[in-house]
N, C-alpha and C positions, 0 to 999 in steps of 0.2 A: 647693715648685714645683707649679704647676697641672698637673693630669693632662692628658696629651695622647696622641694616637694617630695615626700616619700609616701609610697603605698605602705601604710603602717599596720593597718588592722582590717580584718574581714569579719563581718558579722553575719551569722546564719540565724534564721528564725525556724524554730521547730515546735511542733505541737506539745511535746514534753521534753523537759531539759535533761533529766537524769540519764535516760538510755543513750542519748547522743553523746553526752559527756563521758559516760563510762566506756563506750566504744572507742572514742577518740583517744582516751587515756591508754587503753590497752593496745590499740593498733599502733599508735605512734610513740608510745613511751613518754608521754607528756603528762603534766599534772596541772590542775587548776591553780592559778596563781592569785586569783582575786574574784570575789563576788561583790557586786556593787549594790548595796541596799537601796540606793537612790532610785533605781529603776522600778521599785515597787509602786511608786506613785503613778507610773504609767501602766500599771497592771501587768508587770513583767517580772521575771526572775532571770538572772544571767550567770554566766561563768566565763572567765577569760583564761586562756592557756597560751603558753609560749610556743611558737614554732620558730626556732632559732631566736632572733631578736625581734621578730614580728609577733603580732597578736592575733589569735583566733577567738572570737567571742560567739557564744551561743545564747540566744534569748528565747524565752518561751512564755506564753500568756498564762497568767494565774487567775484571770477572771474574764468573763465574756466582753465582747465589743471593745477590744484594745486595738491599737494601730498594728501591733505585731500579729494579733490574731486575724485581723482583716486581711493583712498581707498574705498570710498562709492560706486563707480561704480563696483569695483572689488569684494567687499564683498557682493554685491546684497542684501543690506538692513541691514547687521549686523553693529552695530554702535560702538562696543567696539574697541577703537583705541589705547590706551596706558595704560600700568600699570607702574606707576611712583613711584620709591622707593627713600626714603631719606636715604642717606648713608654717612659715614664719609670719605671714600677714593674713590672718583669717578674714578680717573685715574687708580688706581690699578684694579678696577673692569672692566674698559674699556680694560686694557691690558689682563686681564684674558679672557674676551669674545673674543677678537681678536685672542688670542692663540688657541681658539676653532674653528676659522674660521668664527666667526660671524662678519659681516661687520658693520661698524659704519655709521649711516645715517646722524647724525648731532652732532656737539659739540658746547657747549657754555663755554667760559672761560673768564669771566670778573670779575672785582673787586667785591667781595662779593658773587659770585655765579658761580658754575661749574656744568655742566651736560653733559651726553652723552646719545644719543638715538641710540639704536641698531636696525639694519634693520629688519623690520617685516618678510620679507621672510626667514631670517635666524633664527629669534626667533620663527617664526610660530605663528599664531593666532593674534598677536598684537605686537606693539612696546614694548620693555622693555626699560625703561629709569631710569638712576640713577642721582640724583641731590644732591647738598650740598650747603647750604647757610651759610656764615660766621655768627656765633652766633646762628646757628639753630640746634645744636646737641640735644637739648631737644625738647619735643613735642610742647611746647608753645614758642619755640624760633622762629627766623626769618624763613620765607619760601618765598624766593624771587618771585617765580612764582605767588604768591597770593597777592602781593602788601604789603603795609605797615600797613593796617588797618584791616586785616582779623579777628583778635581776637575780634573785636567789633561785629562780626556776628556769633560768636559761641553761639548757643542756643540749648537746649535739651528738651524743653517742648513738642514738637510735634514729632520730629525725634531725636533719641538719638545718634546713631553712625553708622558708616559703619562697617559691620562685615566681609566683604571680597568679593571675586568675584568667578565666575565659568569660567573655560576654557573648551570649548567643543572640542571634537575631535573624529573621528572614532577610533583612537588608543589613548585613554586618558593616559594610563600608559607610552606610548612612549614619548608623549610630556611632561608629568610630569617629566620624567627622564631628558629630554632635558632642561627644565626650571630650574630644581633643579641644574643642572651642571652650567648653565649660572649664576644663582643667588647665587650659593654657599650656598644653604640652604638644610638641610636634608628632605627627604620625610618621611611621616608617612602614616598610613592607617586608614580610618574610614569606616567600613563595606567594600564596594567594591570599594571605591574611594581612589585615592592618594591625599595627602594634603601637601601643604607647609604652615607652621604655623609661624606667626610673633607675636610680642607683641600686635599688634592692629588688628589682623584679619588673615584670611586664604585665600589661593587660593586652590580651589577644582577642580579637573580634572574629567570631566564627559563625558559620551558617547554622541556624537552628530554627525550629518550628515557631518558637515564641521568644520574645525578648526577655532575657533573664541573666543573672549571674550564675552561670551553669557549672563552673569547675574551678577548683583550686589545685594548683600544681605545687607539689612538695618534693624536696630532695631528701632522700633517706639514705641510711648507711647500707641497707641491704634490701633490694626490691623484693626478692623472693620471700624473705622472712616477713616483711611488712604485709605482703599480699596473703601469706599463709595466716597471719593473725586476723586479717579481715575475714577470711573464710571461716576461721574458728568462731568469730563473733556473728556469723550468719549472713555475711554479705557476699553477693555474687560478684566475682571478679571477671572483668572482660579486658584482656590484654594486660595493661598495667594500671587499670582504673577500677574503682568500685564506688558505689553510690551510698552516701551517708549524709544525714542532715539536710537532705534536699538538694545536694550538689554531687558532682562527680569529683572524687579525689584522684588525681593523676600523679603517680609517683615516678620519680626519676632518681638515678644514682647508680650504685654498684649493683651488678646483676646477682652476685652471690659468691 
């Protein structure tokens, strides 16, 4: 099988789960497709939602001194926790990262699903994770982290798809080169920014005060209506962006 890589899922960490989920549902017209009870052993609760055929996950600590809780404290409000890639050969990618000196934070190897989480301090900005589900090589194939019924929640009438993310850094070109090497994807340029481009979206590296996963770019059916719903939920809109779940959501699409 030809090697492939998709930016499939973004995970945000929030102090409390319910308010963030409720706002996302109302603003983007999406619904929770799965809650994974297995994360309870890590002192977390979660919810997954569909953004087109990609996944947006929110995790929140349910007890003190969890990895997610420490991330929230350390990041001082930045919520971008993980960039999760669908890949065909997880163990090869793990070996490649380890060869660079990138530590492994967690491994799952069970029937039907493999993944590896790379340590955020070595990745910088966020966890990088690679996952593969048996039968999941196609975009509409299985994706174990989202449960068995996620396809029933794919809808594009209000929110169409996830276009990508932004990684912020005081040295954006430096972290771009680092991620490019870990992920084994070539960098391109768009104006002054470095980009990693995949079949389903991009990672843009931009100037920022701290290194973090700072923004999610989403295509919507109507920008004005989406931003109006964000205001109704109490969020301050700047241009075509608003802050929720510790990241900026930047919306693109029809003006109205």
